C-alpha positions in Angstrom: -34.3 63.4 -16.0 -32.9 61.5 -13.2 -31.1 59.3 -15.7 -29.5 62.9 -17.1 -28.4 63.4 -13.2 -26.9 60.8 -13.3 -24.7 61.2 -15.8 -23.7 64.5 -15.1 -23.0 63.5 -11.7 -20.8 60.8 -13.8 -18.5 63.0 -15.3 -15.2 64.3 -13.8 -13.4 67.0 -14.7 -9.5 66.3 -14.9 -7.3 69.5 -14.0 -4.5 69.1 -16.1 -1.0 69.3 -14.7 1.3 72.6 -15.4 4.5 73.7 -15.1 3.5 76.1 -12.6 1.5 73.0 -10.7 4.7 70.9 -10.3 6.7 73.9 -9.1 4.2 75.3 -6.1 3.6 71.1 -5.3 7.4 70.9 -5.0 7.6 74.1 -3.4 5.1 73.3 -0.8 6.9 69.9 -0.1 9.8 71.6 0.6 8.3 74.0 3.0 7.1 70.6 4.8 10.4 69.4 5.1 12.3 69.3 8.8 14.8 71.4 7.3 12.5 74.5 6.2 11.2 73.9 9.7 14.1 74.5 11.8 15.5 77.2 9.3 12.2 79.0 10.0 12.1 78.2 14.0 15.9 79.7 14.1 15.4 82.6 12.2 12.2 83.9 13.4 13.8 83.8 17.2 16.7 85.6 15.3 14.2 88.0 14.5 12.6 88.5 17.4 16.1 89.4 19.0 17.0 91.8 16.4 13.8 93.3 17.1 14.0 92.8 21.3 17.5 94.4 21.1 16.4 97.4 18.1 13.1 98.5 20.2 14.9 98.4 23.6 17.9 100.0 22.1 16.1 103.0 20.6 13.9 103.2 23.5 16.9 103.8 25.8 18.9 106.3 23.3 15.1 108.3 23.6 15.2 108.4 26.7 18.6 109.2 27.5 18.4 111.9 24.8 15.4 113.5 27.0 17.9 113.6 30.4 20.9 115.3 27.9 18.7 117.6 26.5 17.3 118.6 29.9 20.9 119.4 31.4 22.1 121.0 28.1 20.0 123.3 28.7 20.2 124.2 32.3 24.6 124.8 31.5 22.9 128.0 30.2 20.9 129.3 33.0 24.1 128.2 35.0 26.6 129.8 32.8 24.3 133.1 33.4 24.4 132.4 37.3 28.0 132.7 37.1 27.9 135.4 35.6 26.0 137.2 38.1 28.1 135.8 41.0 31.2 137.6 39.2 29.1 140.6 38.3 30.3 142.8 35.9 34.0 143.3 34.4 35.8 145.5 36.2 34.0 144.9 39.5 30.9 145.8 41.1 27.6 144.1 40.3 25.2 144.4 37.7 23.1 147.2 38.0 20.8 146.5 34.9 19.5 143.1 32.6 20.8 145.3 29.8 24.7 144.7 30.7 24.0 140.8 31.8 22.4 139.8 29.2 25.0 141.9 26.5 28.0 139.4 28.7 25.7 136.4 28.4 26.0 136.2 24.7 29.4 137.3 24.3 29.6 134.2 26.1 30.5 131.0 24.7 28.5 130.0 21.8 25.7 127.3 22.5 26.0 123.5 20.8 25.1 122.6 17.6 20.9 122.3 17.7 20.6 125.1 21.2 19.6 128.7 20.7 19.4 131.3 23.6 17.3 134.6 23.6 17.3 137.2 26.3 14.5 139.3 27.0 13.2 142.2 29.2 10.1 142.4 30.9 8.4 144.7 28.7 11.5 145.6 27.0 13.8 144.7 24.1 15.0 141.0 23.0 18.6 140.0 23.2 20.4 137.7 20.8 23.4 136.5 20.1 25.2 137.9 16.7 26.0 134.2 15.3 22.9 132.2 13.0 21.4 130.3 15.6 19.5 126.4 14.5 16.2 128.3 15.8 14.6 131.5 15.5 13.3 132.5 19.0 12.7 136.1 18.1 9.2 135.7 17.0 5.7 137.1 18.8 4.8 133.0 18.8 7.6 132.1 21.2 8.2 135.4 23.1 3.9 135.1 23.2 4.4 131.5 24.9 7.6 131.8 26.8 5.9 134.9 28.8 2.9 133.0 29.6 4.6 129.2 30.7 7.3 131.3 33.0 7.2 131.0 36.1 9.0 133.4 38.6 12.8 132.0 40.4 12.6 128.8 38.4 13.0 127.4 35.2 10.2 125.5 32.8 10.9 123.4 30.2 8.0 123.5 27.6 8.0 121.5 24.0 6.4 123.5 21.3 6.8 123.3 16.9 8.5 125.4 15.5 9.1 126.0 11.8 7.4 122.5 11.6 10.4 120.6 14.6 10.1 120.4 17.8 12.0 122.5 20.3 12.4 121.8 23.6 12.5 125.4 25.5 13.9 125.8 28.9 12.5 129.3 30.2 14.3 131.0 33.3 13.2 133.8 35.3 16.4 136.6 35.8 16.1 139.4 38.3 18.5 140.9 39.7 19.7 141.3 43.2 18.1 144.8 44.1 14.7 143.0 42.5 14.2 146.7 40.5 13.9 144.4 36.6 13.3 141.2 35.8 13.7 139.5 32.9 13.7 135.8 31.3 16.2 133.8 29.7 15.2 131.8 27.0 17.7 127.7 26.1 16.3 126.2 22.9 17.5 122.4 21.7 16.0 121.3 18.9 14.9 117.8 20.5 12.6 117.0 17.7 15.4 116.4 14.6 18.0 114.4 17.1 14.5 111.7 17.3 14.4 111.8 13.8 17.9 110.9 13.5 17.9 108.0 16.5 14.3 107.0 14.4 16.8 107.0 11.3 19.4 104.7 12.9 16.8 102.7 14.1 15.6 101.8 10.2 18.9 101.6 9.1 19.2 99.1 12.1 16.1 97.4 10.7 17.6 97.2 7.0 20.9 96.1 8.1 18.8 93.2 10.2 17.1 92.2 7.3 19.7 91.6 4.9 21.6 90.0 8.0 18.4 87.7 7.9 18.3 87.1 4.5 21.9 86.4 4.1 21.7 84.1 7.7 18.6 82.4 5.6 20.6 81.5 2.6 23.6 80.3 4.5 21.8 78.5 7.1 19.7 76.8 4.0 22.8 76.0 2.4 24.6 73.9 5.8 20.9 72.7 6.8 20.9 71.2 3.1 24.5 69.3 3.7 23.4 68.4 7.5 20.2 66.9 6.4 21.6 64.9 2.9 21.7 62.4 5.0 18.2 62.6 6.5 16.9 62.6 2.8 18.7 59.7 1.8 17.3 57.8 5.0 13.9 59.0 3.6 14.7 57.4 0.0 15.9 54.6 1.3 13.1 53.6 3.3 11.2 54.1 0.3 13.3 51.9 -1.9 13.5 49.3 0.9 11.4 46.3 0.3 11.1 42.9 1.9 12.3 41.0 -1.0 15.6 43.6 -1.5 17.0 45.0 1.5 20.6 46.1 0.2 20.1 49.4 -0.4 22.5 51.6 2.2 22.8 55.4 3.2 26.1 56.9 2.4 27.1 58.5 5.4 29.1 61.5 5.1 32.1 62.6 6.8 32.1 63.6 10.7 31.0 62.4 14.1 27.7 64.4 14.0 24.0 63.5 15.4 22.9 63.1 11.5 26.4 61.2 10.7 26.0 58.7 13.3 21.7 57.9 12.4 23.2 56.9 9.2 25.7 54.9 10.5 23.1 53.3 12.6 20.5 53.2 10.0 22.9 50.5 8.2 23.8 49.0 10.8 20.5 47.8 11.5 19.6 47.3 7.6 22.7 44.8 8.2 20.9 43.1 11.3 17.5 43.2 9.3 19.4 41.6 6.6 21.3 38.8 8.1 17.6 37.6 10.1 15.9 37.6 7.1 18.2 35.9 4.8 18.6 33.3 7.8 14.7 32.9 7.9 14.6 32.3 4.1 18.1 29.7 4.9 15.5 28.1 7.5 12.7 27.6 5.5 14.8 26.6 2.0 16.7 24.1 4.4 13.7 22.4 6.4 11.1 22.6 3.2 14.7 20.9 1.0 15.9 18.2 4.5 11.9 17.5 5.2 10.6 16.5 1.8 12.3 13.2 1.5 11.2 12.3 5.1 7.8 13.1 5.2 7.6 11.1 1.3 9.2 8.0 2.8 6.5 8.7 5.7 3.7 8.8 3.0 4.6 6.2 1.1 5.1 3.6 3.9 1.7 4.5 5.3 -0.1 4.0 2.0 1.6 0.7 1.2 0.9 -0.3 4.8 -1.4 -3.4 5.3 -3.7 -3.2 8.3 -4.7 -6.3 8.8 -0.9 -7.7 9.0 0.6 -7.2 11.9 4.3 -8.1 11.5 3.8 -5.0 8.3 2.1 -2.8 10.9 4.9 -3.0 13.4 8.0 -2.7 10.6 6.4 0.2 9.8 5.8 1.7 13.0 9.5 1.2 13.7 10.7 2.6 10.4 8.0 5.7 11.2 9.4 6.3 15.0 13.1 6.4 12.9 11.9 8.7 10.7 10.1 10.8 12.9 13.6 10.6 15.3 15.6 11.9 12.2 12.9 14.8 11.8 13.1 16.4 15.1 16.9 16.1 15.3 16.8 17.4 11.6 14.7 20.5 12.9 16.5 21.6 16.3 19.7 21.7 14.4 18.3 24.0 12.2 16.8 26.2 14.7 20.3 26.0 16.1 21.8 27.1 12.9 19.0 30.0 12.8 19.8 31.0 16.1 23.4 31.5 15.6 23.2 34.5 14.5 20.9 36.2 17.8 23.2 38.5 20.1 22.3 35.6 22.8 23.0 32.8 21.2 26.0 32.4 23.6 27.1 32.7 27.0 30.6 33.8 28.0 32.3 32.9 31.2 35.9 31.4 32.0 36.5 28.0 31.7 39.2 26.3 32.8 40.8 24.9 29.6 42.1 21.6 31.7 39.2 20.6 34.0 36.7 21.7 30.7 39.0 18.9 28.4 39.0 16.6 30.5 35.0 16.4 31.2 34.9 16.7 27.7 36.4 13.4 27.6 33.9 11.8 29.9 31.2 12.9 27.6 32.5 11.7 24.0 34.4 8.4 25.0 31.1 6.6 25.3 30.3 7.4 21.8 32.6 4.2 20.4 34.6 1.6 21.2 37.3 3.8 19.6 40.8 4.3 21.3 40.4 7.4 23.2 43.1 9.9 25.0 43.8 13.6 26.0 46.8 14.9 23.6 47.7 18.2 25.4 46.7 20.2 28.4 47.6 23.7 28.3 46.2 25.2 32.0 45.1 28.7 32.2 41.5 30.3 31.6 39.6 31.6 28.6 36.1 33.4 28.3 33.3 31.0 25.9 30.5 29.3 26.3 30.7 26.3 28.1 27.8 24.3 26.7 27.9 25.7 23.5 31.3 24.2 23.0 31.3 21.1 24.4 28.2 20.8 22.0 31.5 21.7 19.3 33.6 18.9 20.7 30.8 16.5 20.7 29.6 16.9 17.1 33.6 17.0 16.3 33.6 13.9 18.1 30.5 12.3 16.5 32.3 13.0 13.2 35.3 11.3 13.9 33.7 8.6 15.1 31.8 7.9 11.0 35.4 8.3 10.3 37.6 5.6 12.0 36.6 2.3 12.9 37.3 0.1 16.3 41.2 0.4 16.6 41.3 3.6 15.4 43.0 6.6 17.7 40.7 9.9 18.7 42.7 12.6 20.7 41.0 16.1 22.2 43.7 18.4 22.9 44.8 22.3 23.6 47.0 24.8 23.1 47.8 28.2 23.4 49.2 30.2 20.5 50.5 32.6 22.2 53.4 33.3 24.5 53.6 33.9 28.4 51.6 32.0 30.8 51.5 30.5 34.5 50.1 27.9 36.5 45.7 28.2 36.1 45.7 28.8 40.1 48.4 31.6 40.0 47.8 34.2 42.0 49.3 36.6 39.2 47.1 36.2 35.8 48.8 37.3 32.8 47.2 37.5 28.9 48.0 34.8 26.9 47.0 34.3 23.0 44.4 32.6 21.3 43.4 29.2 22.2 42.8 26.1 20.0 40.8 22.7 20.5 41.2 20.3 18.4 40.0 16.8 17.7 41.6 14.4 16.0 41.5 11.1 13.9 43.3 8.5 12.5 41.0 7.3 10.3 39.8 7.4 6.7 40.3 11.3 5.9 38.9 13.9 3.5 39.7 13.9 -0.4 41.2 17.1 -0.6 38.5 18.5 -3.4 35.8 18.2 0.0 37.7 20.2 2.1 36.4 23.5 1.0 32.8 22.4 1.4 32.3 19.9 4.3 31.4 23.5 6.1 28.5 23.9 4.0 24.8 22.9 5.3 24.5 19.7 3.6 27.6 18.9 2.2 28.5 15.4 3.3 32.5 13.8 2.4 32.9 11.3 -0.6 34.5 9.1 2.1 32.9 7.6 5.6 32.7 4.2 7.1 29.4 5.3 9.3 26.3 6.1 8.7 25.9 9.4 7.2 24.4 12.2 9.0 22.1 15.4 8.4 25.1 17.5 7.0 24.5 19.9 9.2 27.0 19.0 12.1 30.0 21.1 11.0 27.9 23.8 10.0 26.9 24.2 14.0 30.9 23.3 14.9 31.4 26.8 12.5 28.7 29.1 13.7 29.5 28.2 17.3 32.9 29.0 16.2 32.0 32.2 14.4 29.6 33.3 17.1 33.0 33.1 19.7 34.5 35.9 17.1 36.8 32.3 16.7 37.4 30.0 13.4 37.1 26.4 12.8 39.5 24.8 9.9 40.7 21.2 9.1 44.0 19.6 8.6 43.5 16.1 6.8 44.4 13.5 4.2 42.7 10.6 2.2 43.7 7.3 4.4 45.7 9.4 7.1 43.0 11.2 9.0 41.7 14.4 9.9 42.3 17.4 12.6 39.6 19.7 13.1 41.2 22.8 15.3 38.8 25.5 16.6 40.5 28.5 17.7 39.2 31.1 20.3 40.5 34.4 21.3 42.8 34.9 24.3 42.4 33.9 27.5 44.7 34.4 30.5 47.1 32.2 32.7 
């Protein structure tokens, strides 16, 4: 029994996926989207606003209907009072209610929903000759008005007549001598007017429903277009992986928040892609360049003879040199890896002449060469003094490697724009870009090498000194690009080289 129960628990039922189930899943997924939620919220507020508007309007119309009906009913008693004051046509007061009611009913006809009737106490009933909306000459109406009337006043009373609500204004009437009394009954079919108001509210509700449906359809289409970048963002985030950051979101035309979000997302991907590319480049460069010194260190350690002091001393010197080379290489790789960061440079105003003088004091001790400053431009420019000094020192070190003892290495700068003034002038004038160069009269660079020398670990085919790591010129190029500038070379074999740093303009 236990084994059979266990087998029954192991059986799993797999519900087949039908097109209807897939459609329902798609609908449920769509209902959970921001697009539907935003649209539903807007429609809910719109429906609530229409409902409040309609109910408030209906309530006000019903209240105005009650007031208007009472005023119209009181007009009949006021007209009767006016006739009493005017007296019998031809002169004199009315001596009987029969004559008074006859004259009254021959006057103006009541309104569309109004009816009138007059009756003498214990006597006959008077009705207009024209047909009226309500039949008041019924025993039930007469019994009601006689029971509800109050002497010398007007009383309002609602009753059902032929299935409709009718409001009665019952006015007690008597002659001046008080010899006889009667009743004036004015009726208004207020129920029918209420039904019309309620029917108009139903029409308003139907029109509101149609408006909501149209607003929902238009809103669904409009929000669909507005949220296209959001859906593309979601699809992009689903497809982006660490290995592939090339996916971008198509930015729609416009300057709305959603379009700006798509633009910012693409910029973020650009920064991430650049950062990851720099990391990969750093790892590749480090693994490529550190492999050789590590191999050399390992080989010498394996061949080291611990009992031979001379071998130990020579190996120690060699290992320290390799470690220094590795440390320098790691520092250069880290510098290149940080070159794309926003805080890589710190801009400040630099006086061009004083910068050239200070740079010459630093580089002329690199080797025994004929050092000279070729040009002093004057003026100021914005740059990172430390990074720019590092770039000039690197270019000078390269020039040392390409020259001999009596060769010339010159440093200079010039403005590429027009205008200018003395650096200490009271009025600063904008200048063009500034070009700072390091030139030498050494071996020069072959034409086929002039394009690739700015690549990492690339080395020129001609050199008169010890070869470097191949990262010097890439570092100088990175510093120039961090300043939004450029680095270029002008060189001929056996004629010398000129490396030019071009930086954005400054002021005189």
